[in-house]
C-alpha positions in Angstrom: 83.0 46.0 -30.0 81.6 44.6 -33.3 81.8 47.3 -36.0 78.5 48.2 -37.7 78.8 47.9 -41.4 76.3 49.0 -44.1 74.4 46.5 -46.1 75.1 48.3 -49.4 77.8 50.5 -51.0 80.5 48.9 -48.9 83.5 49.9 -51.0 82.5 53.6 -50.6 81.8 53.1 -46.9 85.2 51.5 -46.4 87.0 54.4 -48.2 85.2 57.0 -46.0 85.9 55.0 -42.8 89.6 54.5 -43.6 90.2 58.1 -44.3 88.4 59.3 -41.1 90.5 56.9 -39.0 93.8 58.2 -40.4 95.8 60.6 -38.2 96.5 63.0 -41.0 93.8 65.7 -41.6 92.1 66.3 -44.9 88.6 67.6 -45.5 86.8 64.6 -46.8 84.2 65.5 -49.5 81.3 63.2 -50.4 80.0 64.4 -53.8 77.2 62.9 -55.7 73.6 63.4 -57.0 70.5 63.4 -54.8 69.5 60.0 -53.3 72.8 58.3 -53.9 73.2 57.5 -50.2 75.7 60.2 -49.0 74.0 61.0 -45.8 73.4 57.3 -44.9 77.0 56.5 -45.6 78.2 59.4 -43.5 76.1 58.4 -40.5 77.2 54.7 -40.8 80.9 55.9 -40.9 80.3 58.0 -37.8 78.9 55.1 -35.9 81.8 52.9 -36.9 84.4 55.4 -36.0 83.1 55.7 -32.4 84.4 59.2 -32.1 82.3 62.1 -30.9 80.6 63.7 -33.8 78.3 66.5 -34.8 76.0 66.4 -37.9 74.3 69.4 -39.5 72.5 69.9 -42.8 72.0 73.1 -44.7 69.3 71.5 -46.8 66.5 73.7 -45.4 63.7 75.7 -47.1 65.4 79.0 -46.3 69.1 79.5 -47.4 71.7 79.4 -44.6 74.4 82.0 -44.3 78.1 81.9 -43.2 77.1 82.2 -39.5 75.6 78.7 -39.8 79.0 77.2 -40.6 80.7 79.1 -37.7 78.0 77.7 -35.3 78.4 74.1 -36.5 82.2 74.3 -36.5 82.2 75.5 -32.9 80.0 72.6 -31.9 82.5 70.3 -33.5 85.4 72.0 -31.7 83.7 71.6 -28.3 83.5 67.9 -28.9 87.1 67.7 -30.0 88.2 69.5 -26.8 86.4 66.9 -24.7 88.0 63.9 -26.5 91.6 63.0 -26.6 91.1 61.3 -30.0 89.3 64.3 -31.4 85.9 64.6 -33.1 84.2 64.6 -36.5 82.1 67.4 -38.0 79.7 66.6 -40.8 78.3 69.5 -43.0 75.6 68.2 -45.3 74.5 70.1 -48.5 77.2 72.7 -47.7 77.1 74.2 -51.2 73.8 75.8 -50.2 75.7 78.3 -48.0 77.1 81.3 -50.0 80.9 81.4 -50.1 81.1 78.3 -48.0 84.5 77.2 -49.1 86.2 80.5 -48.0 84.7 80.1 -44.6 85.7 76.5 -44.3 89.2 77.4 -45.4 89.6 80.0 -42.7 88.3 77.7 -39.9 90.3 74.7 -41.1 93.5 76.7 -41.2 92.9 78.1 -37.8 92.5 74.6 -36.4 95.7 73.6 -38.1 97.6 76.3 -36.3 96.0 75.5 -33.0 96.3 71.7 -33.4 92.6 71.2 -32.9 91.9 67.5 -33.6 88.7 68.1 -35.6 88.0 66.1 -38.7 85.6 67.4 -41.3 83.3 65.5 -43.7 81.5 67.7 -46.3 78.5 66.4 -48.3 77.1 67.9 -51.4 74.4 66.8 -53.9 75.6 69.2 -56.6 79.1 67.8 -57.4 79.8 70.6 -60.0 79.0 73.3 -57.5 80.9 71.6 -54.7 83.9 71.2 -56.9 83.8 74.9 -57.8 84.0 75.8 -54.2 86.9 73.4 -53.6 89.0 74.6 -56.5 88.4 78.3 -55.5 89.5 78.1 -51.8 90.5 74.7 -50.6 93.3 73.5 -52.8 95.5 71.0 -51.0 93.1 70.6 -48.1 90.6 68.1 -49.4 90.0 64.6 -50.8 86.9 63.7 -52.8 84.9 60.5 -52.4 82.6 60.2 -55.4 79.1 58.7 -54.7 77.4 57.9 -58.0 74.0 56.7 -58.9 73.2 53.1 -57.8 74.4 50.4 -60.2 72.4 47.4 -61.5 74.3 45.1 -59.1 73.4 47.3 -56.1 69.7 47.6 -57.1 69.6 43.8 -57.7 71.2 43.0 -54.3 69.0 45.5 -52.4 65.6 45.0 -54.1 65.9 41.8 -56.1 65.4 43.7 -59.4 65.7 42.1 -62.8 67.9 43.8 -65.4 64.7 44.9 -67.2 63.5 46.6 -64.1 66.8 48.4 -63.7 66.9 49.5 -67.3 63.4 51.1 -67.0 63.3 52.3 -63.4 67.0 53.3 -63.0 69.1 53.6 -59.9 67.1 55.6 -57.3 66.9 53.4 -54.2 64.3 55.7 -52.5 61.9 55.2 -55.4 62.3 51.5 -55.6 59.5 50.6 -53.1 57.0 52.5 -55.4 57.5 50.7 -58.7 54.4 48.6 -58.3 52.4 51.8 -58.5 54.0 53.4 -61.6 52.0 56.6 -61.3 53.2 57.1 -57.8 56.7 56.2 -58.8 56.6 58.8 -61.6 55.4 61.6 -59.3 58.1 60.8 -56.8 60.9 61.0 -59.4 59.5 64.2 -61.0 58.6 66.0 -57.8 61.1 64.8 -55.2 64.1 64.4 -57.4 63.9 66.3 -60.7 62.1 69.4 -59.5 64.1 69.6 -56.3 67.4 69.2 -58.2 66.4 71.9 -60.7 64.9 74.4 -58.4 67.1 74.0 -55.3 70.4 72.5 -56.5 70.8 74.7 -59.6 68.5 77.7 -59.8 69.0 78.8 -56.2 72.8 78.1 -56.2 74.2 79.5 -59.5 73.3 82.2 -61.9 70.8 81.0 -64.6 69.6 83.9 -66.8 67.1 81.7 -68.6 65.6 79.2 -66.2 62.9 78.3 -68.6 65.5 77.4 -71.2 67.4 75.2 -68.6 64.2 73.2 -67.9 63.5 72.9 -71.7 67.0 71.7 -72.3 66.6 69.0 -69.6 63.3 67.8 -71.2 65.0 67.7 -74.6 68.0 65.8 -73.3 66.0 63.2 -71.5 63.7 62.7 -74.5 66.6 62.4 -76.9 69.0 60.4 -74.8 71.2 58.3 -77.0 71.0 60.7 -80.0 73.5 63.2 -81.3 72.2 66.7 -81.6 74.1 69.8 -82.6 73.5 72.9 -80.4 72.0 74.6 -83.4 69.5 71.7 -83.8 68.8 71.9 -80.0 68.0 75.6 -80.4 65.6 74.7 -83.1 63.7 72.4 -80.8 63.5 74.8 -77.9 60.9 77.6 -77.5 63.1 80.1 -75.5 65.7 82.1 -77.4 69.3 81.4 -76.5 72.7 80.7 -78.0 74.9 77.7 -78.3 77.3 79.0 -75.5 74.3 79.2 -73.1 73.1 75.7 -74.0 76.6 74.2 -73.5 76.8 75.9 -70.1 73.4 74.7 -69.0 74.1 71.2 -70.2 77.3 71.3 -68.1 75.2 72.4 -65.1 72.7 69.5 -65.6 75.7 67.1 -65.9 77.1 68.5 -62.7 74.0 67.5 -60.7 73.9 64.0 -62.1 70.9 64.4 -64.4 72.0 64.5 -68.1 75.3 65.1 -70.0 76.6 65.6 -73.4 79.1 62.9 -74.6 81.6 64.4 -77.1 82.7 62.8 -80.4 85.9 60.9 -80.4 88.5 62.1 -82.9 91.8 61.4 -81.4 92.2 65.2 -81.0 91.0 66.8 -77.8 90.4 70.2 -79.5 88.2 68.7 -82.2 86.4 66.6 -79.6 85.4 69.7 -77.6 84.0 71.4 -80.6 81.7 68.4 -81.6 78.0 68.0 -81.4 77.1 66.2 -78.2 75.4 62.8 -77.8 72.8 63.4 -75.2 72.9 61.0 -72.3 70.8 60.6 -69.2 72.8 59.6 -66.1 69.9 57.7 -64.6 67.3 56.1 -66.9 64.5 56.9 -64.4 64.9 60.5 -65.7 64.1 59.2 -69.2 61.1 57.1 -68.4 59.4 59.1 -65.6 56.9 61.3 -67.4 57.5 59.7 -70.8 54.0 58.3 -70.9 55.3 54.9 -71.6 54.7 52.3 -68.9 57.1 49.5 -68.1 55.0 46.9 -69.9 54.6 49.2 -72.9 58.3 49.8 -73.0 59.1 46.1 -73.1 56.8 45.7 -76.1 58.3 48.7 -78.0 61.6 47.5 -79.6 62.7 51.0 -80.7 62.0 52.6 -77.3 63.5 49.7 -75.4 66.6 49.8 -77.6 67.1 53.4 -76.7 66.6 52.6 -73.0 69.2 49.8 -73.1 71.7 52.0 -74.8 71.1 54.9 -72.4 71.5 52.5 -69.4 74.7 51.3 -70.9 76.0 54.8 -71.4 75.1 55.8 -67.9 77.0 52.8 -66.6 80.1 53.7 -68.6 80.0 57.4 -67.7 79.7 56.5 -64.0 82.6 54.0 -64.2 84.7 56.5 -66.2 84.1 59.4 -63.9 85.3 57.5 -60.9 88.7 56.8 -62.6 89.4 59.8 -64.7 88.6 58.0 -67.9 86.9 59.6 -70.9 83.7 58.3 -72.6 82.8 59.6 -76.1 81.1 58.3 -79.3 82.3 58.1 -82.9 80.6 58.9 -86.1 81.9 59.3 -89.7 79.9 59.3 -92.9 77.0 57.4 -91.6 79.1 54.9 -89.6 78.9 55.1 -85.8 80.2 53.5 -82.7 78.0 53.9 -79.6 80.7 54.5 -77.1 84.5 54.9 -77.0 86.2 54.4 -73.6 89.6 55.9 -73.2 91.3 54.5 -70.0 94.7 56.2 -70.0 96.2 55.4 -73.3 94.0 52.3 -73.9 91.1 52.9 -76.2 88.1 50.6 -76.4 85.1 50.7 -78.7 81.7 49.6 -77.4 78.6 48.8 -79.4 75.3 48.0 -77.7 72.6 45.8 -79.3 69.3 45.2 -77.7 67.9 43.1 -80.5 66.2 46.0 -82.2 69.4 47.4 -83.7 71.0 46.8 -87.1 72.7 43.4 -87.6 75.9 44.7 -89.3 78.4 46.8 -87.5 80.2 48.8 -90.2 81.0 51.5 -87.7 83.0 49.2 -85.5 85.0 47.9 -88.5 85.7 51.4 -89.7 86.7 52.6 -86.3 89.0 49.7 -85.9 90.7 50.5 -89.2 91.1 54.2 -88.3 92.2 53.9 -84.6 93.2 50.3 -83.9 91.5 50.2 -80.4 92.9 47.8 -77.8 89.4 46.3 -77.4 86.2 46.1 -79.4 83.2 45.1 -77.3 79.8 44.0 -78.6 77.3 44.1 -75.8 73.9 42.4 -76.1 72.7 40.2 -78.9 75.6 38.3 -80.4 78.1 39.5 -77.9 78.6 39.9 -74.2 75.3 39.3 -72.3 73.7 42.5 -71.0 73.5 41.0 -67.5 77.3 40.5 -67.4 78.1 43.9 -68.8 76.0 45.8 -66.2 77.7 43.8 -63.4 81.2 44.3 -64.9 83.8 46.5 -63.3 86.8 48.5 -64.7 88.6 45.3 -65.5 86.5 45.1 -68.6 88.7 47.8 -70.1 92.0 47.3 -68.2 92.3 43.6 -68.0 94.3 41.4 -70.4 
């Protein structure tokens, strides 16, 4: 029988399929932000495996309890008992069930003792919250498949987008058919993605004492993407009282659901890096442009705004690439000299400067960084350097090759 394959995200699909076909048993975890394709990939892998399977999602208006997991697990076990090759159970949005990891651990260990040939695929749209459950209860029992935001190459292949469209509209495939009606596209991003992520993936799933502050921080981070702000300066911009520890925690939550993050300053010292002021960074530029009041055509005519968009898109690309490989992305600044991004791949350090045409011509920051740290690579992206089109289609070999 000819195996059905997906049109897009084939490397991730191949990883899932290979692991599901292996005789050894690990809980396979697909973790990534909303609308990155986790459910579609899981369904395609189930079809290709040709094993009996049971799919269930906890992404319902009312929260599910532990009984829901027991019920779905029993459905998977019944299928496994009827098949010599076993079966596959898929639990989607599992982080929405309280204490889910402890329940899964008990059921998984029971199947191990009994020799029940049930394979389990867990999906979660809040990677940070999923990871918390894994580390608390499921050590040694799982493997994670990271499903990031769609890249430029994927959006280009799927929708024929230009680089300019990707920089402005970002990597949400479900929103792509709406870009000709920018008002409708904006409402979709804000209502179906931003609001759902904030209210259902964070506020309902973890303790947030100041939800208004969390929302204000998101608005601040997406508005100031590409800029370095100390936590004290952030507090000065926000209307809700808080402290720097709370802000750092909330920024970590927003990063964990794939919205915005804080890139730390490179210093060569991990301790000093953690104590630095963060450079705010959207993880999908749609979060920066939707609701900005700046249309696509207006953005293209505004050199300053477009330059910030290009740098933010480059930062999101680097953060996604680094997260998949355990690398570190930071920035560097010293006495007015700055390097946009510093990529540390193992022991190899690379400095990256992004120029859209609206930035300064001289690069004193790059020269000073090279003198101070002697990086293996210095990469100028954009005007006068590596074309933006090539950079956004480049893989990890950009930082690991000869």
